[in-house]
MIDO-298685 format. One record per atom (N, C-alpha, C): residue in one letter; atom name; x, y, z. Coordinates in steps of 0.1 Angstrom, whole numbers, plus 5000, padded with zeros to 4 digits. Example, Ala and Ser with C-alpha at 12.3 -4.5 7.8 and 13.67 -1.06 7.14 Angstrom:
+------+------+------+------+------+
| rest | atom |    X |    Y |    Z |
+------+------+------+------+------+
|    a |    N | 5132 | 4943 | 5078 |
|    a |   CA | 5123 | 4955 | 5078 |
|    a |    C | 5132 | 4967 | 5078 |
|    s |    N | 5128 | 4978 | 5071 |
|    s |   CA | 5137 | 4989 | 5071 |
|    s |    C | 5129 | 5000 | 5079 |
+------+------+------+------+------+
This chain:
+------+------+------+------+------+
| rest | atom |    X |    Y |    Z |
+------+------+------+------+------+
|    s |    N | 1342 | 5291 | 8666 |
|    s |   CA | 1338 | 5288 | 8652 |
|    s |    C | 1335 | 5269 | 8653 |
|    i |    N | 1330 | 5265 | 8639 |
|    i |   CA | 1331 | 5256 | 8636 |
|    i |    C | 1334 | 5255 | 8619 |
|    l |    N | 1340 | 5243 | 8617 |
|    l |   CA | 1342 | 5239 | 8606 |
|    l |    C | 1339 | 5227 | 8601 |
|    r |    N | 1330 | 5222 | 8588 |
|    r |   CA | 1328 | 5211 | 8586 |
|    r |    C | 1336 | 5211 | 8571 |
|    l |    N | 1342 | 5196 | 8571 |
|    l |   CA | 1349 | 5191 | 8566 |
|    l |    C | 1344 | 5179 | 8560 |
|    t |    N | 1346 | 5178 | 8543 |
|    t |   CA | 1338 | 5164 | 8538 |
|    t |    C | 1352 | 5160 | 8529 |
|    v |    N | 1355 | 5146 | 8536 |
|    v |   CA | 1365 | 5139 | 8522 |
|    v |    C | 1357 | 5128 | 8520 |
|    q |    N | 1361 | 5128 | 8503 |
|    q |   CA | 1353 | 5117 | 8494 |
|    q |    C | 1359 | 5105 | 8498 |
|    p |    N | 1350 | 5093 | 8492 |
|    p |   CA | 1356 | 5077 | 8493 |
|    p |    C | 1368 | 5080 | 8489 |
|    g |    N | 1380 | 5072 | 8495 |
|    g |   CA | 1390 | 5069 | 8486 |
|    g |    C | 1405 | 5081 | 8487 |
|    a |    N | 1398 | 5094 | 8493 |
|    a |   CA | 1404 | 5105 | 8490 |
|    a |    C | 1414 | 5109 | 8505 |
|    k |    N | 1424 | 5115 | 8506 |
|    k |   CA | 1430 | 5120 | 8519 |
|    k |    C | 1434 | 5133 | 8518 |
|    t |    N | 1439 | 5138 | 8528 |
|    t |   CA | 1439 | 5153 | 8529 |
|    t |    C | 1450 | 5155 | 8542 |
|    n |    N | 1458 | 5163 | 8542 |
|    n |   CA | 1466 | 5174 | 8553 |
|    n |    C | 1457 | 5184 | 8560 |
|    f |    N | 1452 | 5184 | 8570 |
|    f |   CA | 1446 | 5192 | 8582 |
|    f |    C | 1458 | 5196 | 8593 |
|    h |    N | 1457 | 5209 | 8588 |
|    h |   CA | 1466 | 5221 | 8598 |
|    h |    C | 1458 | 5233 | 8602 |
|    p |    N | 1449 | 5232 | 8610 |
|    p |   CA | 1443 | 5242 | 8617 |
|    p |    C | 1452 | 5253 | 8624 |
|    e |    N | 1449 | 5267 | 8628 |
|    e |   CA | 1460 | 5275 | 8633 |
|    e |    C | 1458 | 5268 | 8650 |
|    c |    N | 1451 | 5265 | 8653 |
|    c |   CA | 1450 | 5257 | 8668 |
|    c |    C | 1444 | 5245 | 8671 |
|    p |    N | 1444 | 5238 | 8683 |
|    p |   CA | 1440 | 5225 | 8685 |
|    p |    C | 1426 | 5225 | 8682 |
|    a |    N | 1417 | 5215 | 8681 |
|    a |   CA | 1403 | 5216 | 8681 |
|    a |    C | 1397 | 5202 | 8682 |
|    l |    N | 1385 | 5202 | 8685 |
|    l |   CA | 1378 | 5190 | 8688 |
|    l |    C | 1369 | 5190 | 8675 |
|    f |    N | 1369 | 5173 | 8674 |
|    f |   CA | 1360 | 5171 | 8662 |
|    f |    C | 1350 | 5162 | 8666 |
|    h |    N | 1338 | 5163 | 8656 |
|    h |   CA | 1330 | 5151 | 8658 |
|    h |    C | 1327 | 5143 | 8644 |
|    t |    N | 1324 | 5129 | 8644 |
|    t |   CA | 1325 | 5126 | 8630 |
|    t |    C | 1306 | 5127 | 8626 |
|    n |    N | 1304 | 5132 | 8614 |
|    n |   CA | 1289 | 5131 | 8613 |
|    n |    C | 1283 | 5124 | 8604 |
|    r |    N | 1292 | 5116 | 8596 |
|    r |   CA | 1289 | 5108 | 8587 |
|    r |    C | 1302 | 5098 | 8578 |
|    g |    N | 1301 | 5088 | 8578 |
|    g |   CA | 1311 | 5079 | 8571 |
|    g |    C | 1322 | 5071 | 8582 |
|    s |    N | 1333 | 5070 | 8576 |
|    s |   CA | 1345 | 5061 | 8585 |
|    s |    C | 1357 | 5069 | 8574 |
|    g |    N | 1367 | 5066 | 8584 |
|    g |   CA | 1381 | 5070 | 8581 |
|    g |    C | 1387 | 5068 | 8593 |
|    r |    N | 1399 | 5078 | 8590 |
|    r |   CA | 1412 | 5079 | 8597 |
|    r |    C | 1412 | 5094 | 8599 |
|    v |    N | 1418 | 5098 | 8610 |
|    v |   CA | 1423 | 5114 | 8614 |
|    v |    C | 1437 | 5109 | 8624 |
|    g |    N | 1448 | 5110 | 8615 |
|    g |   CA | 1458 | 5110 | 8621 |
|    g |    C | 1460 | 5093 | 8622 |
|    k |    N | 1463 | 5090 | 8635 |
|    k |   CA | 1463 | 5073 | 8638 |
|    k |    C | 1449 | 5068 | 8641 |
|    l |    N | 1438 | 5075 | 8644 |
|    l |   CA | 1425 | 5074 | 8650 |
|    l |    C | 1416 | 5073 | 8640 |
|    e |    N | 1415 | 5057 | 8642 |
|    e |   CA | 1399 | 5056 | 8631 |
|    e |    C | 1387 | 5062 | 8640 |
|    v |    N | 1379 | 5065 | 8628 |
|    v |   CA | 1366 | 5071 | 8637 |
|    v |    C | 1359 | 5066 | 8626 |
|    r |    N | 1346 | 5062 | 8630 |
|    r |   CA | 1332 | 5064 | 8622 |
|    r |    C | 1320 | 5066 | 8629 |
|    y |    N | 1309 | 5069 | 8621 |
|    y |   CA | 1299 | 5079 | 8627 |
|    y |    C | 1288 | 5063 | 8629 |
|    h |    N | 1282 | 5068 | 8641 |
|    h |   CA | 1274 | 5056 | 8647 |
|    h |    C | 1258 | 5062 | 8648 |
|    q |    N | 1250 | 5057 | 8644 |
|    q |   CA | 1237 | 5058 | 8646 |
|    q |    C | 1231 | 5058 | 8660 |
|    n |    N | 1222 | 5051 | 8666 |
|    n |   CA | 1219 | 5045 | 8676 |
|    n |    C | 1230 | 5041 | 8689 |
|    m |    N | 1233 | 5054 | 8694 |
|    m |   CA | 1243 | 5055 | 8701 |
|    m |    C | 1235 | 5050 | 8715 |
|    i |    N | 1243 | 5044 | 8725 |
|    i |   CA | 1236 | 5042 | 8740 |
|    i |    C | 1248 | 5050 | 8749 |
|    l |    N | 1238 | 5059 | 8760 |
|    l |   CA | 1246 | 5069 | 8766 |
|    l |    C | 1255 | 5058 | 8777 |
|    g |    N | 1264 | 5061 | 8778 |
|    g |   CA | 1277 | 5055 | 8786 |
|    g |    C | 1287 | 5048 | 8777 |
|    e |    N | 1282 | 5043 | 8765 |
|    e |   CA | 1294 | 5037 | 8757 |
|    e |    C | 1303 | 5048 | 8748 |
|    i |    N | 1312 | 5043 | 8748 |
|    i |   CA | 1323 | 5048 | 8741 |
|    i |    C | 1323 | 5042 | 8726 |
|    y |    N | 1323 | 5058 | 8717 |
|    y |   CA | 1324 | 5050 | 8702 |
|    y |    C | 1334 | 5063 | 8698 |
|    p |    N | 1339 | 5056 | 8688 |
|    p |   CA | 1351 | 5062 | 8678 |
|    p |    C | 1346 | 5071 | 8669 |
|    e |    N | 1339 | 5081 | 8673 |
|    e |   CA | 1336 | 5094 | 8664 |
|    e |    C | 1341 | 5106 | 8670 |
|    i |    N | 1347 | 5111 | 8682 |
|    i |   CA | 1348 | 5121 | 8685 |
|    i |    C | 1361 | 5120 | 8690 |
|    g |    N | 1373 | 5130 | 8687 |
|    g |   CA | 1384 | 5131 | 8688 |
|    g |    C | 1390 | 5145 | 8687 |
|    f |    N | 1402 | 5149 | 8688 |
|    f |   CA | 1410 | 5156 | 8692 |
|    f |    C | 1422 | 5159 | 8687 |
|    i |    N | 1424 | 5174 | 8681 |
|    i |   CA | 1438 | 5174 | 8672 |
|    i |    C | 1443 | 5180 | 8685 |
|    t |    N | 1458 | 5178 | 8687 |
|    t |   CA | 1464 | 5183 | 8695 |
|    t |    C | 1477 | 5195 | 8693 |
|    q |    N | 1480 | 5201 | 8701 |
|    q |   CA | 1493 | 5211 | 8695 |
|    q |    C | 1505 | 5203 | 8691 |
|    a |    N | 1506 | 5196 | 8697 |
|    a |   CA | 1517 | 5186 | 8692 |
|    a |    C | 1515 | 5180 | 8678 |
|    a |    N | 1504 | 5178 | 8677 |
|    a |   CA | 1503 | 5173 | 8660 |
|    a |    C | 1500 | 5183 | 8652 |
|    l |    N | 1496 | 5194 | 8657 |
|    l |   CA | 1496 | 5206 | 8648 |
|    l |    C | 1516 | 5210 | 8647 |
|    d |    N | 1522 | 5213 | 8657 |
|    d |   CA | 1535 | 5211 | 8659 |
|    d |    C | 1545 | 5203 | 8648 |
|    n |    N | 1538 | 5188 | 8644 |
|    n |   CA | 1543 | 5180 | 8636 |
|    n |    C | 1539 | 5182 | 8621 |
|    g |    N | 1529 | 5194 | 8617 |
|    g |   CA | 1525 | 5193 | 8605 |
|    g |    C | 1511 | 5193 | 8601 |
|    g |    N | 1504 | 5189 | 8611 |
|    g |   CA | 1492 | 5186 | 8611 |
|    g |    C | 1488 | 5173 | 8610 |
|    v |    N | 1475 | 5166 | 8610 |
|    v |   CA | 1472 | 5153 | 8609 |
|    v |    C | 1463 | 5152 | 8594 |
|    e |    N | 1468 | 5138 | 8589 |
|    e |   CA | 1463 | 5133 | 8575 |
|    e |    C | 1451 | 5127 | 8580 |
|    i |    N | 1440 | 5133 | 8571 |
|    i |   CA | 1427 | 5127 | 8573 |
|    i |    C | 1423 | 5117 | 8560 |
|    e |    N | 1418 | 5105 | 8562 |
|    e |   CA | 1416 | 5097 | 8551 |
|    e |    C | 1401 | 5090 | 8550 |
|    n |    N | 1397 | 5089 | 8541 |
|    n |   CA | 1381 | 5082 | 8539 |
|    n |    C | 1385 | 5069 | 8533 |
|    t |    N | 1385 | 5059 | 8546 |
|    t |   CA | 1386 | 5043 | 8538 |
|    t |    C | 1372 | 5039 | 8541 |
|    g |    N | 1359 | 5045 | 8538 |
|    g |   CA | 1348 | 5040 | 8537 |
|    g |    C | 1342 | 5041 | 8523 |
|    t |    N | 1328 | 5041 | 8517 |
|    t |   CA | 1325 | 5039 | 8507 |
|    t |    C | 1313 | 5053 | 8504 |
|    e |    N | 1316 | 5060 | 8517 |
|    e |   CA | 1304 | 5077 | 8514 |
|    e |    C | 1313 | 5084 | 8521 |
|    p |    N | 1308 | 5097 | 8519 |
|    p |   CA | 1317 | 5107 | 8522 |
|    p |    C | 1320 | 5105 | 8536 |
|    l |    N | 1332 | 5112 | 8543 |
|    l |   CA | 1335 | 5111 | 8554 |
|    l |    C | 1333 | 5125 | 8558 |
|    v |    N | 1324 | 5130 | 8569 |
|    v |   CA | 1323 | 5142 | 8572 |
|    v |    C | 1324 | 5146 | 8588 |
|    l |    N | 1334 | 5153 | 8588 |
|    l |   CA | 1338 | 5157 | 8601 |
|    l |    C | 1336 | 5174 | 8605 |
|    t |    N | 1330 | 5176 | 8615 |
|    t |   CA | 1329 | 5188 | 8621 |
|    t |    C | 1339 | 5192 | 8631 |
|    f |    N | 1346 | 5205 | 8630 |
|    f |   CA | 1357 | 5210 | 8640 |
|    f |    C | 1352 | 5221 | 8649 |
|    d |    N | 1355 | 5220 | 8659 |
|    d |   CA | 1349 | 5230 | 8672 |
|    d |    C | 1362 | 5238 | 8672 |
|    f |    N | 1363 | 5251 | 8674 |
|    f |   CA | 1374 | 5258 | 8675 |
|    f |    C | 1371 | 5265 | 8688 |
|    p |    N | 1380 | 5271 | 8698 |
|    p |   CA | 1378 | 5280 | 8706 |
|    p |    C | 1376 | 5293 | 8700 |
|    q |    N | 1372 | 5301 | 8708 |
|    q |   CA | 1372 | 5317 | 8705 |
|    q |    C | 1381 | 5322 | 8703 |
|    h |    N | 1383 | 5330 | 8694 |
|    h |   CA | 1396 | 5337 | 8687 |
|    h |    C | 1405 | 5327 | 8684 |
|    a |    N | 1403 | 5320 | 8676 |
|    a |   CA | 1411 | 5304 | 8671 |
|    a |    C | 1418 | 5312 | 8657 |
|    h |    N | 1412 | 5317 | 8648 |
|    h |   CA | 1418 | 5323 | 8636 |
|    h |    C | 1423 | 5334 | 8635 |
|    t |    N | 1433 | 5340 | 8630 |
|    t |   CA | 1439 | 5351 | 8628 |
|    t |    C | 1432 | 5359 | 8614 |
|    k |    N | 1424 | 5350 | 8610 |
|    k |   CA | 1416 | 5355 | 8598 |
|    k |    C | 1403 | 5344 | 8598 |
|    t |    N | 1391 | 5347 | 8602 |
|    t |   CA | 1379 | 5340 | 8598 |
|    t |    C | 1376 | 5338 | 8584 |
|    p |    N | 1377 | 5328 | 8577 |
|    p |   CA | 1372 | 5330 | 8561 |
|    p |    C | 1355 | 5335 | 8560 |
|    g |    N | 1355 | 5346 | 8552 |
|    g |   CA | 1341 | 5347 | 8550 |
|    g |    C | 1335 | 5362 | 8560 |
|    a |    N | 1348 | 5364 | 8567 |
|    a |   CA | 1342 | 5374 | 8577 |
|    a |    C | 1348 | 5389 | 8576 |
|    a |    N | 1342 | 5400 | 8572 |
|    a |   CA | 1348 | 5410 | 8567 |
|    a |    C | 1350 | 5419 | 8583 |
|    l |    N | 1363 | 5427 | 8577 |
|    l |   CA | 1365 | 5435 | 8591 |
|    l |    C | 1355 | 5446 | 8591 |
|    a |    N | 1354 | 5448 | 8603 |
|    a |   CA | 1347 | 5465 | 8607 |
|    a |    C | 1351 | 5477 | 8604 |
|    k |    N | 1349 | 5486 | 8600 |
|    k |   CA | 1355 | 5497 | 8598 |
|    k |    C | 1347 | 5506 | 8608 |
+------+------+------+------+------+
């Protein structure tokens, strides 16, 4: 499943999903835990950019990660979770 999170300029939140997750920065700049992230347009193949990261199990065991928007526009992150990552997927009804 995928979750998109938007954090407004100057705001911060604690993010604690049920399992580790990969994330991509889709807009803005900020911090995920200790990792500085920012969106780049015009990327060059083979270059390293601070827009992709991973939330580890160790981070979750320590209470999750703080996400802070340090920029002037919304920080938009997309989290990719593995199959069966959630005990209850928001918006999904149980089949009977």
